[in-house]
N, C-alpha and C positions, 0 to 999 in steps of 0.2 A: 505492500499499498503504499503512494506515494505522498509522502503528510506535504512536503511542502507546494504540491498541487495544489493541492484541499485550498491550502491555508492562504494561495495568489487568490483562488479562484471566490475566497468565501470573506474579503475585501485587508485579510490583516496584505497587504501584500507592502502599506507604505513603512511597515510600523518594525523601528531601527531595533526590536526588541525580541524580533520572530524570532531566531535561530537555539537559541536555548527554549525556548517552547515545543519547539521540533525534536527538538535532541530526545529530549523529557516525554515527550508519547512519542517516541520510538522505540525508548530503553523500557516504554511500557508494553512495550508492543497494542496499545489502546488500538479498539478497534471494536466488530458487528456486535451489538448486543449488551458495549458495558452502561452500568447506569455512574451517573458524574451529575459532582454539581460543580456550579463555579462561583462562588462566594463573591459577593462586592462585583456580580455583573457589565454594573456600568449599563454603556450602550449595547453592549449583547454579540461583540462582537465573536469572540471566543467563544462565548453559549453555541454559540449558530454556526464554526467553528468544529464547536466538538459534536454538535449535533448527525452532522454530510459522516464523521466517519464512525457514529454510534447504528445509525442505521434504522432501520426505521419501526425494528427490533429493541430499540435502547431507549436506552431515554436520558435528557442532559434537563436539572435544574437548575435554576437565573437565578441565582439569590442576591437581593440589594438591599440596603435600607431602607430608599429610597423610594415612595412610588411610583415619582413618575418614568424612574430607567422599567422599573413593572409591566407598564406600556413603549414604554420602546419595544424590548428586547420581544413581547408577543409579538409588537408586527413589524420584524425586524423577520422573525421566523415566518411568523404569515405567509411573506413576503413569497420567500421560496421553498413552500407551505411543506417546512419543518414541525408539525401536530408534537413531534415527540422533545419538546420544547418547554419545558415549566415555569413559568416567572414567578415566582414567589416572596412579595415583602416580610423581608424578617434580616434583621440585627447578627453579621457574624459573631457574636458573642451567643446570641440567643439558638443556634441554627438546629432546624427541629423538621425533619423529612420522613417522609411517610413508608419508608421502610431503606433500608442498610443500600448504599454502594453501594460499586468498586474503586472509583474514583476523586477526594475533594480533595477541589485548585483553587490555590487566589490568587495575584499578584494587583502590584499594586496597591491593596487591603490594608495591612498591617500597621503599614508608618501611619495609618491616618485614624488609626481608634484609640478608645482610651486604654485598652488593656490586652494587647495582639497575644498575652500566653491564652488568657479566655476564649480567643478564635481557633487557635489551633489545637487546642484541647477539644473545642464540639465538634474541629474539621475530624478530627480523629473518633469521635466517638461516630460521628457519623458514618465512617465503612461498615464493610463486613470483616472479619478477621480478611489475612489478606490483601487486606487490600490496601491501597497503597493513598496517600497525597506527595502535595508539591505544591510548595510554593516561590514564589516566585517576588524575590522584594530590592531595594535596591542599599546601596552604603552612598550615601549624593556624597558626602562631602569628600569622600575622592571621583569625586565629576571633577573638570577642570575645562574654565575655559581661557583660551593666552596662557594658563597656565595658572590661573586663579581658580581657588576652591571656590566650587560652590556651594550652596544651600539652599535651603528648600523654611524658610520658616513659619511657611503653612504646616508643616507635615511636624506629626506629634513627637512621632520617633526615624530624623530623616535618614538614621544609617541602620535598623532594622532588619538591613541587607546580613550586617556585619554578627547575628547573635540565633542567626535561625537554625543551626545543628544542633546547638543546643536547646533552644523552644522545643522541636521534633520528641529530642530527645523528652523532656520534663514534660510530652505528656503521652510518656509511654510506646511511642514506636519505634522501630529500628531505620537507623540510619545509613540508606542505601549508597549516597552518593549527593554529592553538594561543590557547587562551583560558581565562579561568576564569569560576568561576559560584558565587558563595559566596550559594545559603540566608540567610534573615530569617527573624525571627517576633520576636511578644515573647506571655507568657498561653504558654493552653493549644491544645497543635496539632500537627501532625508537627513539627515545629522540632523542639518542649521536648523532649517524648516519644523524637527520634533523640538529643539530646544526651544525655538523663536515662540510655540503653540506654551509652555511649557512656563517663560517666563516672562513675554510679551517688549524683548530686546534680540532686536537683529545681530547678528555674533558676528556680520561683515564675512573678512577673509580668516577670519581668528579658528587658528584652531581647538578644535573642540574634543575635549571624551567623553562621552556622557559617563553620570555617573551605571559602577558597575551594576546590573544584575544579578541577583543572586540566588543558585538555584536548589533548591535540594530538595531531595528525593526521598521517600521516608516510604516503613511499610507496620501491616499493624500485624502482631505478630499471632500465628495463629491458634 
């Protein structure tokens, strides 16, 4: 199964952090029939991509605390005929699903929530024995523009990515893998466009290293 083609097809083409997500899905061999949750689903781009991978017999719970996100995800799923996407309004700390699932996933969520460990623990409780948790969060202060460090003053935990391995262990999970990737660039391109969207500042031709995104893959012991 070609995960890169699926991601491009489903609107992740310009996602500069696409590669670590594809790597994680390939390692898990995510496929038809899986039941997954995208916690902090936002606009639903990842949830819809996962729906394509799990097929009609799979199920994707797109979970977000913002009721507007539920409507956005539902419309995005309906547009491509993905009835297996179920949009739910729920905080990550209070994650409650109608069934145990195979994969619980979040990205760029824990840096904003008051108690990130509670979210990780809830994601662990939502999966079946032998199921997986995949989390992707940044180390914001390690990003650079023209050599100067980035900051994200609105984030509660801007460097939460550095703590992810210990957090999954604290949730009673087995840590299978962890790594970090940082997209880099200079001048016009997806890296500069992403940074301008994030900061509302045009970086011009400055060298850019976006914040490294830490990915952890963890498993619930059978």
